[in-house]
Structure formats: structure tokens, C-alpha cells
MIMI-797273 format. One record per residue (C-alpha): y, z, x negated; residue in three letters; chain; residue number from 1. Coordinates in Angstrom, 3 decimals, decimal comma. Layout:
BEGIN
<loke yy="Y" zz="Z" xx="X" aa="ALA" ch="A" i="NUM"/>
...
This chain:
BEGIN
<loke yy="186,958" zz="-27,255" xx="8,757" aa="MET" ch="A" i="1"/>
<loke yy="185,973" zz="-30,870" xx="9,367" aa="ASP" ch="A" i="2"/>
<loke yy="183,707" zz="-32,696" xx="7,238" aa="PHE" ch="A" i="3"/>
<loke yy="182,573" zz="-36,354" xx="6,856" aa="HIS" ch="A" i="4"/>
<loke yy="178,934" zz="-37,054" xx="5,892" aa="TYR" ch="A" i="5"/>
<loke yy="177,521" zz="-39,956" xx="4,361" aa="VAL" ch="A" i="6"/>
<loke yy="173,770" zz="-40,628" xx="3,958" aa="ALA" ch="A" i="7"/>
<loke yy="172,649" zz="-43,452" xx="1,913" aa="MET" ch="A" i="8"/>
<loke yy="169,009" zz="-44,798" xx="0,993" aa="ASP" ch="A" i="9"/>
<loke yy="168,577" zz="-45,348" xx="-2,686" aa="PHE" ch="A" i="10"/>
<loke yy="167,193" zz="-48,814" xx="-3,788" aa="GLY" ch="A" i="11"/>
<loke yy="163,404" zz="-48,990" xx="-2,852" aa="GLY" ch="A" i="12"/>
<loke yy="163,747" zz="-46,369" xx="-0,259" aa="HIS" ch="A" i="13"/>
<loke yy="164,429" zz="-46,403" xx="3,499" aa="GLY" ch="A" i="14"/>
<loke yy="166,481" zz="-49,356" xx="4,640" aa="LEU" ch="A" i="15"/>
<loke yy="167,652" zz="-50,360" xx="1,175" aa="SER" ch="A" i="16"/>
<loke yy="166,304" zz="-53,308" xx="-0,659" aa="SER" ch="A" i="17"/>
<loke yy="163,792" zz="-53,106" xx="-3,356" aa="HIS" ch="A" i="18"/>
<loke yy="164,446" zz="-53,792" xx="-6,975" aa="TYR" ch="A" i="19"/>
<loke yy="163,464" zz="-57,165" xx="-8,478" aa="SER" ch="A" i="20"/>
<loke yy="160,145" zz="-57,446" xx="-10,357" aa="PRO" ch="A" i="21"/>
<loke yy="160,478" zz="-56,129" xx="-13,790" aa="GLY" ch="A" i="22"/>
<loke yy="163,290" zz="-53,595" xx="-12,952" aa="LEU" ch="A" i="23"/>
<loke yy="162,297" zz="-50,077" xx="-13,003" aa="PRO" ch="A" i="24"/>
<loke yy="163,690" zz="-47,260" xx="-10,891" aa="TYR" ch="A" i="25"/>
<loke yy="165,507" zz="-44,854" xx="-13,152" aa="TYR" ch="A" i="26"/>
<loke yy="167,920" zz="-42,023" xx="-12,175" aa="GLN" ch="A" i="27"/>
<loke yy="170,608" zz="-43,759" xx="-13,879" aa="GLN" ch="A" i="28"/>
<loke yy="170,305" zz="-46,624" xx="-11,485" aa="ASN" ch="A" i="29"/>
<loke yy="170,672" zz="-44,156" xx="-8,616" aa="PHE" ch="A" i="30"/>
<loke yy="174,078" zz="-42,847" xx="-10,157" aa="VAL" ch="A" i="31"/>
<loke yy="175,323" zz="-46,459" xx="-10,259" aa="ILE" ch="A" i="32"/>
<loke yy="174,506" zz="-46,917" xx="-6,592" aa="GLU" ch="A" i="33"/>
<loke yy="176,256" zz="-43,836" xx="-5,657" aa="VAL" ch="A" i="34"/>
<loke yy="179,420" zz="-45,002" xx="-7,519" aa="GLN" ch="A" i="35"/>
<loke yy="179,373" zz="-48,261" xx="-5,847" aa="ARG" ch="A" i="36"/>
<loke yy="179,619" zz="-46,692" xx="-2,260" aa="VAL" ch="A" i="37"/>
<loke yy="181,153" zz="-43,297" xx="-2,767" aa="VAL" ch="A" i="38"/>
<loke yy="184,437" zz="-42,730" xx="-0,916" aa="ALA" ch="A" i="39"/>
<loke yy="184,539" zz="-38,960" xx="-0,660" aa="VAL" ch="A" i="40"/>
<loke yy="183,628" zz="-35,995" xx="-2,955" aa="THR" ch="A" i="41"/>
<loke yy="179,932" zz="-35,881" xx="-2,936" aa="TRP" ch="A" i="42"/>
<loke yy="177,213" zz="-36,794" xx="-5,265" aa="GLY" ch="A" i="43"/>
<loke yy="173,986" zz="-35,718" xx="-6,884" aa="LEU" ch="A" i="44"/>
<loke yy="173,196" zz="-33,872" xx="-9,919" aa="ALA" ch="A" i="45"/>
<loke yy="173,343" zz="-36,512" xx="-12,642" aa="LEU" ch="A" i="46"/>
<loke yy="176,130" zz="-38,121" xx="-10,805" aa="TYR" ch="A" i="47"/>
<loke yy="178,128" zz="-34,952" xx="-10,904" aa="SER" ch="A" i="48"/>
<loke yy="177,729" zz="-34,753" xx="-14,681" aa="CYS" ch="A" i="49"/>
<loke yy="178,700" zz="-38,370" xx="-15,282" aa="THR" ch="A" i="50"/>
<loke yy="181,683" zz="-38,370" xx="-12,791" aa="PHE" ch="A" i="51"/>
<loke yy="182,492" zz="-34,667" xx="-12,715" aa="PRO" ch="A" i="52"/>
<loke yy="185,939" zz="-35,046" xx="-11,195" aa="GLU" ch="A" i="53"/>
<loke yy="184,463" zz="-36,915" xx="-8,257" aa="MET" ch="A" i="54"/>
<loke yy="182,666" zz="-33,871" xx="-7,142" aa="VAL" ch="A" i="55"/>
<loke yy="183,905" zz="-30,618" xx="-5,704" aa="ASP" ch="A" i="56"/>
<loke yy="180,683" zz="-29,117" xx="-4,524" aa="LYS" ch="A" i="57"/>
<loke yy="177,080" zz="-30,036" xx="-5,111" aa="LEU" ch="A" i="58"/>
<loke yy="174,076" zz="-28,785" xx="-3,021" aa="ILE" ch="A" i="59"/>
<loke yy="170,599" zz="-29,155" xx="-4,220" aa="LEU" ch="A" i="60"/>
<loke yy="168,215" zz="-28,485" xx="-1,449" aa="LEU" ch="A" i="61"/>
<loke yy="164,704" zz="-28,007" xx="-2,996" aa="ASP" ch="A" i="62"/>
<loke yy="165,514" zz="-30,500" xx="-5,660" aa="ARG" ch="A" i="63"/>
<loke yy="163,216" zz="-31,490" xx="-8,204" aa="HIS" ch="A" i="64"/>
<loke yy="164,910" zz="-31,109" xx="-11,637" aa="PHE" ch="A" i="65"/>
<loke yy="164,571" zz="-33,548" xx="-14,555" aa="PRO" ch="A" i="66"/>
<loke yy="161,381" zz="-33,278" xx="-16,526" aa="LEU" ch="A" i="67"/>
<loke yy="162,518" zz="-30,726" xx="-19,032" aa="LEU" ch="A" i="68"/>
<loke yy="160,997" zz="-31,220" xx="-22,647" aa="LEU" ch="A" i="69"/>
<loke yy="161,111" zz="-27,513" xx="-23,606" aa="THR" ch="A" i="70"/>
<loke yy="159,118" zz="-27,951" xx="-26,781" aa="GLU" ch="A" i="71"/>
<loke yy="159,615" zz="-30,069" xx="-29,845" aa="PRO" ch="A" i="72"/>
<loke yy="155,906" zz="-31,609" xx="-29,403" aa="THR" ch="A" i="73"/>
<loke yy="156,854" zz="-32,756" xx="-25,838" aa="GLU" ch="A" i="74"/>
<loke yy="159,938" zz="-34,576" xx="-27,226" aa="SER" ch="A" i="75"/>
<loke yy="157,565" zz="-36,403" xx="-29,716" aa="GLU" ch="A" i="76"/>
<loke yy="155,697" zz="-37,619" xx="-26,532" aa="ASN" ch="A" i="77"/>
<loke yy="158,478" zz="-39,117" xx="-24,868" aa="LEU" ch="A" i="78"/>
<loke yy="157,582" zz="-42,716" xx="-25,547" aa="LEU" ch="A" i="79"/>
<loke yy="154,273" zz="-42,057" xx="-24,172" aa="THR" ch="A" i="80"/>
<loke yy="155,692" zz="-41,007" xx="-20,888" aa="TYR" ch="A" i="81"/>
<loke yy="157,918" zz="-44,020" xx="-20,890" aa="LYS" ch="A" i="82"/>
<loke yy="154,891" zz="-46,393" xx="-21,516" aa="ARG" ch="A" i="83"/>
<loke yy="152,981" zz="-44,788" xx="-18,721" aa="ARG" ch="A" i="84"/>
<loke yy="156,074" zz="-45,511" xx="-16,411" aa="MET" ch="A" i="85"/>
<loke yy="156,355" zz="-49,246" xx="-17,587" aa="ILE" ch="A" i="86"/>
<loke yy="152,495" zz="-49,725" xx="-17,113" aa="GLU" ch="A" i="87"/>
<loke yy="152,482" zz="-48,243" xx="-13,770" aa="HIS" ch="A" i="88"/>
<loke yy="155,419" zz="-50,461" xx="-12,715" aa="THR" ch="A" i="89"/>
<loke yy="153,798" zz="-53,668" xx="-14,037" aa="LEU" ch="A" i="90"/>
<loke yy="150,387" zz="-52,514" xx="-12,586" aa="GLN" ch="A" i="91"/>
<loke yy="151,899" zz="-52,319" xx="-9,155" aa="ILE" ch="A" i="92"/>
<loke yy="153,720" zz="-55,517" xx="-9,363" aa="GLU" ch="A" i="93"/>
<loke yy="150,545" zz="-57,479" xx="-10,481" aa="ALA" ch="A" i="94"/>
<loke yy="148,218" zz="-56,082" xx="-7,860" aa="SER" ch="A" i="95"/>
<loke yy="149,835" zz="-58,117" xx="-5,014" aa="GLN" ch="A" i="96"/>
<loke yy="148,141" zz="-55,859" xx="-2,655" aa="LYS" ch="A" i="97"/>
<loke yy="149,072" zz="-56,772" xx="0,954" aa="PRO" ch="A" i="98"/>
<loke yy="150,810" zz="-54,166" xx="3,092" aa="GLN" ch="A" i="99"/>
<loke yy="148,775" zz="-52,629" xx="5,662" aa="ARG" ch="A" i="100"/>
<loke yy="150,157" zz="-53,378" xx="9,318" aa="VAL" ch="A" i="101"/>
<loke yy="149,538" zz="-50,384" xx="11,571" aa="LEU" ch="A" i="102"/>
<loke yy="150,550" zz="-49,439" xx="15,089" aa="SER" ch="A" i="103"/>
<loke yy="153,390" zz="-46,848" xx="15,599" aa="PRO" ch="A" i="104"/>
<loke yy="150,806" zz="-44,305" xx="16,587" aa="GLU" ch="A" i="105"/>
<loke yy="148,295" zz="-45,180" xx="13,736" aa="GLU" ch="A" i="106"/>
<loke yy="151,288" zz="-45,034" xx="11,226" aa="MET" ch="A" i="107"/>
<loke yy="152,331" zz="-41,473" xx="12,544" aa="LEU" ch="A" i="108"/>
<loke yy="148,979" zz="-40,010" xx="12,511" aa="GLN" ch="A" i="109"/>
<loke yy="148,200" zz="-41,364" xx="8,904" aa="GLY" ch="A" i="110"/>
<loke yy="151,530" zz="-40,002" xx="7,763" aa="PHE" ch="A" i="111"/>
<loke yy="150,727" zz="-36,515" xx="9,315" aa="LEU" ch="A" i="112"/>
<loke yy="147,211" zz="-36,567" xx="7,697" aa="LYS" ch="A" i="113"/>
<loke yy="148,481" zz="-37,443" xx="4,284" aa="ASN" ch="A" i="114"/>
<loke yy="151,653" zz="-35,026" xx="4,654" aa="ASN" ch="A" i="115"/>
<loke yy="150,335" zz="-31,933" xx="6,327" aa="SER" ch="A" i="116"/>
<loke yy="153,533" zz="-29,966" xx="5,559" aa="HIS" ch="A" i="117"/>
<loke yy="155,591" zz="-32,219" xx="7,668" aa="VAL" ch="A" i="118"/>
<loke yy="155,871" zz="-31,541" xx="11,518" aa="GLY" ch="A" i="119"/>
<loke yy="155,550" zz="-34,332" xx="13,865" aa="GLU" ch="A" i="120"/>
<loke yy="159,177" zz="-34,538" xx="14,930" aa="GLU" ch="A" i="121"/>
<loke yy="160,107" zz="-34,577" xx="11,047" aa="CYS" ch="A" i="122"/>
<loke yy="157,409" zz="-37,325" xx="10,504" aa="ALA" ch="A" i="123"/>
<loke yy="158,906" zz="-39,595" xx="13,359" aa="ARG" ch="A" i="124"/>
<loke yy="162,382" zz="-39,338" xx="11,943" aa="LEU" ch="A" i="125"/>
<loke yy="161,166" zz="-40,200" xx="8,367" aa="LEU" ch="A" i="126"/>
<loke yy="159,074" zz="-43,203" xx="9,648" aa="LEU" ch="A" i="127"/>
<loke yy="162,309" zz="-44,553" xx="11,443" aa="GLN" ch="A" i="128"/>
<loke yy="163,849" zz="-45,186" xx="8,097" aa="ARG" ch="A" i="129"/>
<loke yy="160,626" zz="-45,538" xx="6,131" aa="GLY" ch="A" i="130"/>
<loke yy="158,989" zz="-48,295" xx="8,024" aa="THR" ch="A" i="131"/>
<loke yy="159,762" zz="-51,999" xx="8,868" aa="THR" ch="A" i="132"/>
<loke yy="158,840" zz="-53,805" xx="12,227" aa="GLN" ch="A" i="133"/>
<loke yy="156,582" zz="-56,957" xx="11,643" aa="VAL" ch="A" i="134"/>
<loke yy="155,152" zz="-59,188" xx="14,370" aa="ALA" ch="A" i="135"/>
<loke yy="151,793" zz="-57,089" xx="14,760" aa="THR" ch="A" i="136"/>
<loke yy="153,115" zz="-53,580" xx="14,030" aa="GLY" ch="A" i="137"/>
<loke yy="154,750" zz="-51,499" xx="11,239" aa="LEU" ch="A" i="138"/>
<loke yy="154,629" zz="-51,536" xx="7,480" aa="VAL" ch="A" i="139"/>
<loke yy="155,820" zz="-49,009" xx="5,049" aa="LEU" ch="A" i="140"/>
<loke yy="159,235" zz="-50,062" xx="3,529" aa="SER" ch="A" i="141"/>
<loke yy="159,455" zz="-47,859" xx="0,421" aa="ARG" ch="A" i="142"/>
<loke yy="158,702" zz="-49,661" xx="-2,764" aa="ASP" ch="A" i="143"/>
<loke yy="155,283" zz="-48,786" xx="-3,903" aa="ARG" ch="A" i="144"/>
<loke yy="156,397" zz="-48,831" xx="-7,552" aa="ARG" ch="A" i="145"/>
<loke yy="158,008" zz="-45,455" xx="-6,890" aa="ILE" ch="A" i="146"/>
<loke yy="154,916" zz="-43,782" xx="-5,149" aa="THR" ch="A" i="147"/>
<loke yy="154,761" zz="-41,367" xx="-8,018" aa="LEU" ch="A" i="148"/>
<loke yy="158,287" zz="-39,575" xx="-8,180" aa="PRO" ch="A" i="149"/>
<loke yy="157,643" zz="-38,454" xx="-11,722" aa="GLU" ch="A" i="150"/>
<loke yy="157,969" zz="-42,105" xx="-12,982" aa="TYR" ch="A" i="151"/>
<loke yy="161,638" zz="-42,218" xx="-11,923" aa="SER" ch="A" i="152"/>
<loke yy="162,751" zz="-38,816" xx="-12,993" aa="ILE" ch="A" i="153"/>
<loke yy="164,442" zz="-38,698" xx="-16,290" aa="ASP" ch="A" i="154"/>
<loke yy="163,210" zz="-36,668" xx="-19,194" aa="PHE" ch="A" i="155"/>
<loke yy="165,726" zz="-34,484" xx="-20,973" aa="ILE" ch="A" i="156"/>
<loke yy="165,421" zz="-31,975" xx="-23,791" aa="SER" ch="A" i="157"/>
<loke yy="166,943" zz="-28,546" xx="-23,560" aa="ARG" ch="A" i="158"/>
<loke yy="169,451" zz="-29,321" xx="-26,197" aa="ASP" ch="A" i="159"/>
<loke yy="170,814" zz="-32,146" xx="-24,036" aa="LEU" ch="A" i="160"/>
<loke yy="170,722" zz="-30,221" xx="-20,656" aa="LEU" ch="A" i="161"/>
<loke yy="173,440" zz="-27,715" xx="-21,797" aa="VAL" ch="A" i="162"/>
<loke yy="176,027" zz="-30,271" xx="-22,613" aa="PRO" ch="A" i="163"/>
<loke yy="175,130" zz="-32,050" xx="-19,387" aa="PHE" ch="A" i="164"/>
<loke yy="175,678" zz="-28,825" xx="-17,270" aa="ILE" ch="A" i="165"/>
<loke yy="178,956" zz="-27,954" xx="-19,064" aa="ARG" ch="A" i="166"/>
<loke yy="180,367" zz="-31,267" xx="-17,950" aa="LYS" ch="A" i="167"/>
<loke yy="180,257" zz="-30,136" xx="-14,300" aa="LEU" ch="A" i="168"/>
<loke yy="183,450" zz="-29,458" xx="-12,512" aa="GLN" ch="A" i="169"/>
<loke yy="181,747" zz="-28,563" xx="-9,074" aa="ALA" ch="A" i="170"/>
<loke yy="180,660" zz="-25,392" xx="-7,302" aa="HIS" ch="A" i="171"/>
<loke yy="176,831" zz="-25,720" xx="-7,152" aa="ILE" ch="A" i="172"/>
<loke yy="174,415" zz="-24,319" xx="-4,575" aa="LEU" ch="A" i="173"/>
<loke yy="170,707" zz="-24,673" xx="-5,265" aa="VAL" ch="A" i="174"/>
<loke yy="168,416" zz="-23,919" xx="-2,231" aa="ILE" ch="A" i="175"/>
<loke yy="164,787" zz="-23,404" xx="-3,157" aa="LYS" ch="A" i="176"/>
<loke yy="162,130" zz="-23,484" xx="-0,519" aa="ALA" ch="A" i="177"/>
<loke yy="159,417" zz="-20,821" xx="-1,368" aa="MET" ch="A" i="178"/>
<loke yy="156,532" zz="-23,381" xx="-0,549" aa="GLN" ch="A" i="179"/>
<loke yy="158,812" zz="-26,281" xx="-1,797" aa="GLY" ch="A" i="180"/>
<loke yy="158,627" zz="-29,358" xx="-4,023" aa="PHE" ch="A" i="181"/>
<loke yy="156,196" zz="-27,932" xx="-6,660" aa="TYR" ch="A" i="182"/>
<loke yy="153,844" zz="-26,783" xx="-3,952" aa="ASN" ch="A" i="183"/>
<loke yy="153,872" zz="-30,173" xx="-2,316" aa="VAL" ch="A" i="184"/>
<loke yy="153,607" zz="-32,383" xx="-5,263" aa="ARG" ch="A" i="185"/>
<loke yy="151,771" zz="-30,164" xx="-7,857" aa="ARG" ch="A" i="186"/>
<loke yy="149,506" zz="-28,040" xx="-5,689" aa="GLU" ch="A" i="187"/>
<loke yy="147,676" zz="-26,616" xx="-8,700" aa="ASN" ch="A" i="188"/>
<loke yy="150,661" zz="-26,198" xx="-10,843" aa="ASP" ch="A" i="189"/>
<loke yy="151,513" zz="-22,574" xx="-10,963" aa="ALA" ch="A" i="190"/>
<loke yy="153,645" zz="-23,006" xx="-13,984" aa="ASP" ch="A" i="191"/>
<loke yy="157,327" zz="-23,203" xx="-13,142" aa="LYS" ch="A" i="192"/>
<loke yy="158,579" zz="-22,129" xx="-16,340" aa="ALA" ch="A" i="193"/>
<loke yy="160,903" zz="-25,264" xx="-16,655" aa="ALA" ch="A" i="194"/>
<loke yy="162,333" zz="-24,764" xx="-13,173" aa="LEU" ch="A" i="195"/>
<loke yy="163,151" zz="-21,271" xx="-14,109" aa="ASN" ch="A" i="196"/>
<loke yy="164,599" zz="-22,361" xx="-17,314" aa="LEU" ch="A" i="197"/>
<loke yy="166,986" zz="-24,833" xx="-15,710" aa="VAL" ch="A" i="198"/>
<loke yy="168,076" zz="-22,174" xx="-13,271" aa="LYS" ch="A" i="199"/>
<loke yy="168,771" zz="-19,525" xx="-16,155" aa="ASP" ch="A" i="200"/>
<loke yy="170,716" zz="-22,148" xx="-17,987" aa="ILE" ch="A" i="201"/>
<loke yy="172,892" zz="-22,935" xx="-14,939" aa="LEU" ch="A" i="202"/>
<loke yy="173,498" zz="-19,479" xx="-14,210" aa="LYS" ch="A" i="203"/>
<loke yy="174,434" zz="-18,627" xx="-17,812" aa="SER" ch="A" i="204"/>
<loke yy="176,824" zz="-21,754" xx="-18,120" aa="VAL" ch="A" i="205"/>
<loke yy="178,343" zz="-21,888" xx="-14,673" aa="LEU" ch="A" i="206"/>
<loke yy="178,535" zz="-18,186" xx="-14,030" aa="LYS" ch="A" i="207"/>
<loke yy="180,292" zz="-17,743" xx="-10,615" aa="GLU" ch="A" i="208"/>
<loke yy="180,285" zz="-21,504" xx="-10,019" aa="TRP" ch="A" i="209"/>
<loke yy="176,484" zz="-21,316" xx="-9,540" aa="PHE" ch="A" i="210"/>
<loke yy="174,799" zz="-19,877" xx="-6,419" aa="GLN" ch="A" i="211"/>
<loke yy="171,086" zz="-19,895" xx="-5,908" aa="TYR" ch="A" i="212"/>
<loke yy="168,939" zz="-18,810" xx="-2,929" aa="THR" ch="A" i="213"/>
<loke yy="165,401" zz="-18,928" xx="-1,825" aa="GLU" ch="A" i="214"/>
<loke yy="164,355" zz="-19,453" xx="1,896" aa="VAL" ch="A" i="215"/>
<loke yy="160,907" zz="-19,583" xx="3,482" aa="PRO" ch="A" i="216"/>
<loke yy="159,480" zz="-22,925" xx="4,227" aa="GLY" ch="A" i="217"/>
<loke yy="158,360" zz="-26,067" xx="2,521" aa="ASN" ch="A" i="218"/>
<loke yy="160,020" zz="-29,050" xx="0,861" aa="HIS" ch="A" i="219"/>
<loke yy="160,864" zz="-30,419" xx="4,390" aa="TYR" ch="A" i="220"/>
<loke yy="162,648" zz="-27,201" xx="5,578" aa="ILE" ch="A" i="221"/>
<loke yy="165,814" zz="-29,085" xx="6,411" aa="HIS" ch="A" i="222"/>
<loke yy="164,005" zz="-31,172" xx="8,856" aa="MET" ch="A" i="223"/>
<loke yy="161,230" zz="-28,756" xx="9,933" aa="ASN" ch="A" i="224"/>
<loke yy="163,253" zz="-25,558" xx="10,230" aa="GLN" ch="A" i="225"/>
<loke yy="167,038" zz="-26,701" xx="9,680" aa="PRO" ch="A" i="226"/>
<loke yy="168,193" zz="-23,194" xx="11,143" aa="GLN" ch="A" i="227"/>
<loke yy="166,941" zz="-21,605" xx="7,754" aa="HIS" ch="A" i="228"/>
<loke yy="169,511" zz="-23,593" xx="5,739" aa="VAL" ch="A" i="229"/>
<loke yy="172,198" zz="-24,543" xx="8,086" aa="ALA" ch="A" i="230"/>
<loke yy="174,211" zz="-21,256" xx="7,817" aa="GLY" ch="A" i="231"/>
<loke yy="173,716" zz="-21,190" xx="4,065" aa="ILE" ch="A" i="232"/>
<loke yy="175,192" zz="-24,786" xx="3,680" aa="ILE" ch="A" i="233"/>
<loke yy="177,868" zz="-24,194" xx="6,153" aa="GLY" ch="A" i="234"/>
<loke yy="179,200" zz="-20,983" xx="4,564" aa="SER" ch="A" i="235"/>
<loke yy="179,136" zz="-22,699" xx="1,040" aa="PHE" ch="A" i="236"/>
<loke yy="180,926" zz="-25,813" xx="2,326" aa="LEU" ch="A" i="237"/>
<loke yy="183,676" zz="-23,658" xx="4,047" aa="LYS" ch="A" i="238"/>
<loke yy="184,063" zz="-21,237" xx="0,959" aa="SER" ch="A" i="239"/>
<loke yy="186,600" zz="-21,581" xx="-1,655" aa="SER" ch="A" i="240"/>
<loke yy="185,777" zz="-22,769" xx="-4,993" aa="THR" ch="A" i="241"/>
<loke yy="186,371" zz="-20,597" xx="-7,907" aa="PRO" ch="A" i="242"/>
<loke yy="189,528" zz="-22,322" xx="-9,054" aa="ASN" ch="A" i="243"/>
<loke yy="190,790" zz="-22,016" xx="-5,422" aa="GLN" ch="A" i="244"/>
<loke yy="190,636" zz="-18,360" xx="-5,318" aa="LEU" ch="A" i="245"/>
């Protein structure tokens, strides 16, 4: 079976332009960006719920799920979370801190020092799209307003999550790295209750349309050890969806 793959950089990432000052990075914006360029049946989680007819199969590789508000008291704090995001965005915009210009080797070593879970080959590939050449060296191209990913992740209540999932028409594969996102971004956070809750809801609602597997490795396993996920993904793409059986 032949496949055509499209990889895109969302706004503020890689080779894509940054948003203008005052425009926050919301997940909904990324959905709009996908819809602008999509020409085949692919997508991401929120896109698959919003445009379910466009997605046949969805692969979530060590994906961080929306920040799930599991308790009523957390929902009451939603405005507090939103306020922090706005204040963070405006603080970064107002700082006008100049970008550090580094040599390619300095950039590589600094990246490896701050990201010990990434191998050198993986780091070089990431920096190809994550840096911009200037007269005296390289600067990071990622918008500093999204340095903290939790400020661009949507908050959603459990009551809203179930209707969202029921909109899906895709066959879903979730691959979880055992030392994945939560270990990289939240090293001291052993509480994965929200993650497990999302997994249980997906399984309960989607049934045979949902496939979950865990693999050894960290968040960048698809780059550090692609052989651990290539076979799983290949088999999933070649398999028939439940409505084709």
C-alpha cells in the first residue's frame, strides 16, 4: 500500500511564521492551520473531532492530551489558568530580549545539555528546522511565547470530553512511550490520573476503533529509536478500519 506523507510546522514552530503580537497560540488555531493546507485524510486529535469526515486514521505518538479538568473545583479555576497564559504571552512580548546568536556547535551542545533525553542525531535534525541562519551564527526560530507548552494546550472538562470523542469517525492508535512526555516535561509528576482517564474514556467510547500500546523509550522515540514504533505504525496504516471489515 502506498502512502503520501505531509509534515507541517504550526505557527511559531520550525520554518513557519510567528503570530503577530497579542495573538495567543491556541490549539484551535492549529486546527485552522491544518484545514488550510490539508489535502489528504490526516489530522490531529482536535482536528479529527472538528472535521471527523476528513480523518480515517489518527496516530497519537506520545501525545500530551488536553489538560483535563476532572474535578468541579478545577473548572472554577479555568479563568485563573487563562489569565496566566495571557500574562505569560504579554510578558514575553514586552521583554524584547534579543535572541542569542550561537555557532552551530554551540547551539547543538546547548540543546543537548538542556534536552538530555535527545540523542545527537535527533538534535541535529530538530535544529535544522528549529534554527534560523543569521550573519554571525544561528538563532532559535521557535516563538518564545510557546516555550511553555501548557500555555497552548486547551483545558477541557470531563463532561465535554465524551461528546468530543463521540464525534470521531477515525480508527485511533495511541502509542505511549514509557518514559515519555510526562517524564520529560513533568519529571516530578507521578500522578498520571488524567492521562489514564482519557485512555479509559477513549476505550469505553470507541471500543474496537481504539488501539493503545506502550513502547520502551522517551518522548523522542520516533527519532531516537524509530524501529520501536515503525512496525506498529505500518501495521496500523495497512489494517482495515472497523467499518471496512
